[in-house]
C-alpha positions as CSV (number, residue, x, y, z in Angstrom):
1,X,0.0,0.0,0.0
2,X,1.4,3.4,-1.0
3,X,1.6,6.1,1.6
4,X,1.0,9.8,1.0
5,X,2.5,12.0,3.7
6,X,3.3,15.7,4.0
7,X,6.2,16.7,6.3
8,X,7.1,20.1,7.7
9,X,10.1,21.0,9.8
10,X,10.7,24.4,11.5
11,X,12.6,23.2,14.5
12,X,16.0,24.5,13.5
13,X,17.4,27.5,11.4
14,X,16.2,25.7,8.3
15,X,12.5,25.8,7.2
16,X,11.4,22.9,5.0
17,X,8.4,20.9,3.7
18,X,8.4,17.7,1.7
19,X,5.8,15.5,0.1
20,X,5.9,11.7,-0.1
21,X,3.6,10.1,-2.8
22,X,3.7,6.4,-3.6
23,X,6.4,5.8,-0.9
24,X,8.9,8.2,-2.6
25,X,9.9,11.7,-1.6
26,X,8.9,13.4,-4.8
27,X,8.9,17.1,-3.9
28,X,10.7,19.3,-1.4
29,X,11.1,23.0,-0.5
30,X,13.8,24.2,1.8
31,X,15.2,27.6,2.9
32,X,17.7,28.8,5.5
33,X,15.6,31.5,7.2
34,X,16.2,31.9,11.0
35,X,13.2,33.7,12.6
36,X,11.2,33.8,9.4
37,X,9.7,30.3,9.4
38,X,6.2,31.7,9.8
39,X,6.6,33.6,6.5
40,X,7.7,30.6,4.5
41,X,6.2,27.4,5.7
42,X,2.6,27.9,4.4
43,X,3.7,29.0,0.9
44,X,6.0,26.0,0.8
45,X,3.1,23.6,1.6
46,X,0.8,25.2,-0.9
47,X,3.5,25.1,-3.6
48,X,4.1,21.4,-3.0
49,X,0.4,20.6,-3.2
50,X,-0.1,22.7,-6.4
51,X,2.9,21.1,-8.1
52,X,1.8,17.6,-7.1
53,X,-1.8,18.3,-8.2
54,X,-3.2,17.0,-4.9
55,X,-4.8,18.3,-1.7
56,X,-4.4,17.8,2.0
57,X,-7.6,15.7,2.1
58,X,-6.0,13.1,-0.2
59,X,-3.1,12.5,2.1
60,X,-2.8,9.8,4.7
61,X,-1.0,11.7,7.4
62,X,0.9,14.9,8.3
63,X,4.3,14.8,10.1
64,X,6.2,17.5,11.9
65,X,9.6,17.9,13.4
66,X,8.8,18.0,17.1
67,X,12.2,19.0,18.4
68,X,14.4,19.5,20.3
69,X,15.5,22.7,18.7
70,X,14.5,26.3,18.5
71,X,11.6,26.9,21.0
72,X,9.9,29.4,18.7
73,X,10.5,27.2,15.6
74,X,9.0,24.1,17.4
75,X,5.9,26.1,18.4
76,X,5.4,27.3,14.9
77,X,5.8,23.8,13.5
78,X,3.4,22.1,15.8
79,X,0.9,24.9,15.6
80,X,0.8,24.8,11.8
81,X,0.8,21.0,11.8
82,X,-2.2,20.9,14.2
83,X,-4.0,23.5,12.1
84,X,-3.5,21.7,8.8
85,X,-4.3,18.3,10.3
86,X,-7.5,19.6,12.0
87,X,-8.7,21.3,8.8
88,X,-8.1,18.2,6.6
89,X,-9.0,15.6,9.3
90,X,-5.5,14.0,9.1
91,X,-3.6,12.1,11.9
92,X,-0.4,13.6,13.1
93,X,3.1,12.0,13.5
94,X,5.8,13.8,15.5
95,X,9.4,12.9,14.6
96,X,12.5,13.7,16.7
97,X,14.8,16.4,15.2
98,X,17.8,14.5,16.4
99,X,16.5,11.3,14.8
100,X,16.1,13.2,11.5
101,X,19.7,14.4,11.8
102,X,20.8,10.8,12.3
103,X,18.8,9.8,9.2
104,X,20.5,12.5,7.1
105,X,24.0,11.6,8.3
106,X,23.4,7.9,7.6
107,X,22.2,8.7,4.1
108,X,25.3,10.8,3.5
109,X,28.0,8.6,5.1
110,X,26.4,5.1,5.3
111,X,27.5,4.9,8.9
112,X,24.8,3.3,11.2
113,X,26.0,5.0,14.4
114,X,25.5,8.8,14.6
115,X,26.2,11.2,17.4
116,X,23.7,14.1,17.1
117,X,24.3,17.4,18.7
118,X,22.4,20.7,18.4
119,X,23.4,24.0,19.9
120,X,20.8,24.6,22.6
121,X,22.1,28.0,23.5
122,X,22.6,28.9,27.2
123,X,25.9,27.0,27.1
124,X,24.2,23.6,26.5
125,X,23.7,21.0,23.8
126,X,20.8,18.8,22.7
127,X,22.5,15.4,22.3
128,X,21.8,11.8,21.6
129,X,23.7,8.7,20.2
130,X,21.6,7.0,17.5
131,X,22.2,3.5,16.2
132,X,20.5,2.0,13.2
133,X,19.5,-1.6,13.6
134,X,17.3,-3.6,11.1
135,X,16.3,-0.3,9.5
136,X,15.2,1.3,12.8
137,X,16.8,4.1,14.7
138,X,17.4,3.4,18.4
139,X,18.4,6.2,20.8
140,X,15.5,8.5,21.3
141,X,15.3,7.5,25.0
142,X,18.9,8.9,25.4
143,X,18.0,12.4,24.2
144,X,19.2,15.0,26.7
145,X,20.2,18.6,27.2
146,X,23.5,19.2,29.0
147,X,26.7,21.1,29.1
148,X,29.4,20.3,26.5
149,X,31.6,19.0,29.3
150,X,28.9,16.6,30.4
151,X,28.3,15.4,26.8
152,X,32.0,14.8,26.4
153,X,31.9,12.5,29.4
154,X,28.9,10.7,28.1
155,X,30.6,10.2,24.7
156,X,33.6,8.7,26.4
157,X,31.5,5.7,27.4
158,X,30.9,4.8,23.7
159,X,33.2,3.0,21.3
160,X,33.6,2.4,17.6
161,X,33.1,4.6,14.5
162,X,30.4,7.2,14.6
163,X,29.2,9.9,12.2
164,X,28.5,13.4,13.6
165,X,25.5,15.5,12.8
166,X,24.1,18.8,14.0
167,X,25.3,22.4,14.8
168,X,26.6,21.5,18.2
169,X,29.9,20.1,16.8
170,X,30.7,23.5,15.2
171,X,29.7,25.5,18.2
172,X,31.5,23.4,20.7
173,X,34.6,21.8,19.1
174,X,35.4,20.1,22.4
175,X,32.7,17.6,21.7
176,X,35.0,16.1,19.1
177,X,37.4,15.0,21.8
178,X,35.9,11.6,22.6
179,X,38.6,9.2,23.6
180,X,38.4,5.9,21.9
181,X,36.0,7.0,19.2
182,X,36.5,7.3,15.5
183,X,34.4,10.3,14.4
184,X,33.4,11.0,10.8
185,X,32.2,14.5,10.3
186,X,29.4,14.9,7.8
187,X,27.6,17.9,6.3
188,X,24.3,17.2,8.0
189,X,24.0,20.3,10.2
190,X,20.2,20.9,10.2
191,X,17.2,18.6,10.2
192,X,15.0,18.6,7.1
193,X,11.5,17.5,6.1
194,X,13.0,15.1,3.6
195,X,14.9,13.2,6.3
196,X,11.8,13.2,8.5
197,X,9.7,11.4,5.9
198,X,11.3,7.9,6.1
199,X,10.9,7.9,9.9
200,X,7.3,9.0,9.6
201,X,6.6,6.2,7.1
202,X,7.9,3.7,9.6
203,X,5.7,5.2,12.3
204,X,2.7,5.1,10.1
205,X,3.2,1.5,9.1
206,X,3.5,0.6,12.8
207,X,0.4,2.5,13.7
208,X,2.2,5.1,15.7
209,X,0.0,8.0,14.8
210,X,-2.0,10.2,17.1
211,X,-5.0,12.5,17.2
212,X,-4.2,16.2,16.6
213,X,-5.0,17.2,20.2
214,X,-2.4,14.7,21.6
215,X,0.5,16.0,19.5
216,X,3.3,17.2,21.8
217,X,6.6,18.9,21.2
218,X,10.0,17.8,22.6
219,X,11.7,20.7,24.3
220,X,13.9,18.8,26.8
221,X,13.9,21.9,28.9
222,X,11.0,21.6,31.4
223,X,10.5,25.4,31.8
224,X,9.5,25.6,28.2
225,X,7.6,22.3,27.9
226,X,4.6,23.7,29.8
227,X,3.8,26.1,27.1
228,X,0.6,25.3,25.1
229,X,0.5,24.9,21.3
230,X,-3.3,24.6,21.2
231,X,-3.8,27.7,19.0
232,X,-2.5,26.0,15.9
233,X,-5.8,26.2,13.9
234,X,-6.3,29.8,14.8
235,X,-2.8,30.7,13.6
236,X,-3.3,28.8,10.4
237,X,-6.7,30.2,9.5
238,X,-5.6,33.7,10.3
239,X,-2.7,33.4,7.9
240,X,-4.9,32.0,5.1
241,X,-7.5,34.7,5.7
242,X,-5.1,37.6,5.8
243,X,-2.8,36.6,2.9
244,X,-5.3,34.6,0.7
245,X,-2.5,33.1,-1.3
246,X,-2.8,29.5,-0.3
247,X,-5.7,28.1,-2.5
248,X,-4.8,24.4,-2.0
249,X,-4.7,24.7,1.7
250,X,-7.8,26.9,1.8
251,X,-9.8,24.4,-0.3
252,X,-8.8,21.5,1.9
253,X,-10.0,23.3,5.0
254,X,-13.3,24.3,3.5
255,X,-14.2,20.8,2.4
């Protein structure tokens, strides 16, 4: 059975959307636009739907990058995802930003062990060691936020050859000093909707989907995790109403 999924990712400095039809990533939009994701993500989605000649209603699910990453970016992503899914009556799938980084690094290097690290600001790093086994990424339960020094200590407990992915490696070069590890630096610095889609397909096939109201972000910082993202549909409909440049999205919501 072919699966049709729309993915959006605004959790890092990159803003992207990608469309999977017939189990293949056919179309993608991506831009590097820190603090401007709200301006780009809806036009990207509409452009993909127009080019593919399809609508939200015809899709099987919608997936979003749930974090960790930029707090504002994560809130925008889950808000837009909730709004689109509610309007088109689609189930939601949330995918870890760090897992998406691991997927991108694996596709680039072929290495099945990936150390992911994102600059979390405030002198900390979002970090997790991901391992790919039997086509499935393991490591989400290890996701944490900590100082670079603490991350270096955690990395010292690992062994073997690992690829690196994420902005944390550039921001904190000390992370590269893991005794006993062979590190292969890749060019995967930011997560993307394209790399989210394969993970979403697995979740969909396993039945790991959720109602819109149960979608949750991953902040890793508890002080931020309490913030609500329930205004997604209001944000979406306001953008559509004010700009009136998203006909495919608008039609799907009205049906």
